[in-house]
N, C-alpha and C positions, 0 to 999 in steps of 0.2 A: 291350350286355347279352349275357353268355355264354349261348348258348342251342343252338347246333349243336354236333355231336360234336366236330368238328376242333378248335374253340376250347376246349372242355373239356379235351380230350387234350393240346392244346399248353400251355395253361396250367398243367396238372399238371406236365407235364414239364421245363418251364422253373423251376417251383418248385422241384422236386426237385434240379434242377442249381444253379440260382443261388442259391437261399437258403441250402443247405449252403456254397457259395461265400462268400456275405455274411457268416454266421456266422463263417467262419473268418477273413476279412479283419478281422473285429472282434477276433478272438484275437489276430491278428499284430500289429494296432496294439495291444492291450493290453499285450502283453509288450514292446513296443518304448518304451513311458513308465515312468519311474519319478521317485522324489524328488519335486519341486516341481511334476510333472505327473501325479500318482497320480488327479486329478479326470478326467483325460482317459482314463486307463487304466479307471476305473470307468465312465465313460459308454460307452465301447467295450463292457466286459463286460454293460451293459445291452442294447445292440444284439445282443450275442451272444445273449442270453437270448431276445429277440424273435424272432430268425430261427430260432432252435430251434423254437419254437412255430409258426411259419409251415412250417418243414419237417416237423415231427411230423404236424401236421394234413393236408399235403400227401402224406405216405407212406400215411396211414389213408385217403384218398380215393381213393389210387391202385392200391389192391390190385385186381388183376385186369381193370384198366382200360387201362394203358398197353401199348404194343406189345413184343413179344419182342425186337424189334431193340434198342431202348434199354435194355431191362434187361440186355441181354448185352453193351452196349458199354463197360461199365466206366467210364462217364462219371458215374454216380451213385454210386456207391462201387466202389473196388478190393479185392483181396486183401489190401491193406497197412493200409487205413482203420483197422480197428479197432486195431490194433497202434499205428498212428501217433497215434490218439486217446489210447491209454492211456500212452504215453509222454510226450506233451505235458503230459498230467494231472500226471504224476510230475515232470517237469522244472520246470512253471511253478507248479503248485497250482490251475492255472484248471480249474474243473468243465466237464465236457463231458457231455451225455446220450448216451452209448453205446448205450443202448438203442434209439435211432433209427436208428443203423447197423446195428444186429443186425436189425429189422424190415426195413430195406431189403434186408438180404442175402438175405431170405426171400422177397421179393416175387416173384409170378409174373405173366407176362406174356399178354396176351390181344389179338390183332389186331382183332376186331371186337366189342368188349364193347358191350353196350347201356347207353346213358347216360341214366339217370333225370332227369325235371324235378327231383328232390330232389337229386340229385348236382351237376345244372347250377346251382342256386341256391346250393350250398355252395361251389362253385368261385368264383362271382361274388363272395360274401362274403369269400373267400381273397384273391382279388385285389385287392379294396378294401383290405384289411388290409396288404397285402404293399405296395401302393402308398403309403400312409400312411406305414409304417416306413422305406421307401426314401427318401422326402421328407426324413425325419429323417437317415438316415445319410449321404445326399448332401451335405446340409449341414454335417453333423458332418466329413465327410472333407475337404469344401472349406475348411473354416475351418481345420483341421490344415493342409492345404497351404498356405494364405495365411501362416499363422504361421511354419510352417518356411521359408517363401521369404523370410519378414521377418527370419528369424534370432530369432524372439521366442520360441520353445520348443525343446527339444533333444529328438530321438528318434532311434533306432537304423534307422527306416525311412528310405530314401531320398526326397527329395521326388517324384521320377519314378514310385516304387513308389505312393505315395499317390495321384498324378495317375491312374495305371493303375486302382486301386481305384475311384476316381470315375467313370470310363468304364464299368466293369464294371456298377456300380449302376445308371449311367443307362441302359444297354443293357438290362438287366433290367427296368427300370422301362417303358421304350419298348416291349418285348415284352409285357408285359403289358395295357398300354393297348391296343395293336393288338389282341390276343385279345379282350380285352373290349368292344371295340367291332365284333368280328367282321369286322375289315378283312383282306382278302386282301394278302399281300407283293406287291409290284410288283417289277419286274427290278432297278428302282434300289435297293429296300430291300435284296433279297437281295445286291447289289454292296457294299452299305455293310456287310451283316454279313461278309461275305467279307473286305474290308479290315479290318475291326475284328479278326477272327480271326488274319488274315495278321501283323498289327502284334503283337497280344498273344503270338503264338508266337515272334517275334523278341525280344521284350522279357523273355520267360520265359526264354531263353537267356542274355540278357545279365544278369539277375538271378542266375542260377546261377554263372555266370562270376565274378560280383563278390563272392559271399560264400563261395566255396570256399577252403580254405586253400591258401597259394601253393604248397605241395608236391604238389598233386594236377594235375601237370603234364599227365599225358594227358586227363583229364576236361576241365581248363580249355582245352586245345587242341581237344579235340572241340567245345566251346562256342564257341570262337573261330572255327573253321572254319564251322561250319553257320551261325552268325550273319552271316558275312562273304559267304557263297553265297546264304543266305536273302534278305538285303537286296537282291540283284540281281534277284530274281523275285516282288517284292511285288504286281506288278500283275495276278499271275495266280495261281491255285491250283496247287499241286504236291503230289499225294499221296505220291511218294518223300520229298520234304522232309519233309512231316507224319510220317511213319513214323520218319525219321531223329530228329526232335525226341522222339516217344515213347519211342525207345530209350534217348536221353540221359536223359530225365526217369524213365523207369522204372528205369534204373541207378541214378540218383540216389537216389529213392525206396526202393529196396531197402537200399541202402547207410546211407542216412540213418536209416532204421529199426533197421538191425542195428549202427548206430554204427562202422563203419569207414571212414567218410570224414570227415576232420577238416574242420569248417566250422562256420558260425554258421546252418546249415539247420533248422530245426524239422522232425521227422519228417513232421507234418503239411502245411507247406509243400511238401515234394517230393511228397506225395501229391496235395495241391491242384493242382499243376502237371501231374501225370499225368493226372488225371482231366479236364482242360482240354485237353491233346493228344487224348486219347480223344473228345471231344466235338467237337473240330475235325476229326479224321479222319472221324467219322460225317458231318459236314456236307458235307465234301470228296468223297464219294463220289458 
């Protein structure tokens, strides 16, 4: 049960980061299905709405509670998030609650905020709600993955991309259960976190490379070079490599949002990867 300050703050931090990721994963899945698979797209949209509710509640509970460090890390929102959401709405017609992003942009950090018993209880309830929804989306994504691998359905999402979504949802769930039980992270736990994000950074590079227009030789080469060098150092964290990846994703985010890189990258997907790179860099420090 969440009662101590550290568990409350960590729960909120992870809800703010991961629930936004989950709702965007649902959006990416929604746009990847058409025709006979519209029922899958509608299910993805339902999960998008559920994670928006989790995110909205987390934002409201987090004002004046989170550290200044995480507020300033640009892992919750970036300067491009609002415009990326607006353009995805324009491109796809999918509804996105941009008021949540506006609230996050106005959040203030406080390193030693008081955590009231009422807030601790509200976070406990939020954790329980998030776990329930995560159980659902993990099952949903695993079913999609199985059907893709069996060639039972068609999607524009690669199976490995869907596998990546499952892994991130499972990680989010394990973090919240850990905080809910007020368990300390062991050295082995931290090693697994490091390895997870190491592989995520590499996969992001491979995704960008795969969906760029073939004429984008310079950026494709940057992705290829980074992926090759990063593969060699997956056994240890490397701050320089993480910053290189952030530069690639930041460049992609700006370009995708402003529409001068021909690709099949949604602007929100580019911003999504940039936020994950920022999260990885903060963890690596």
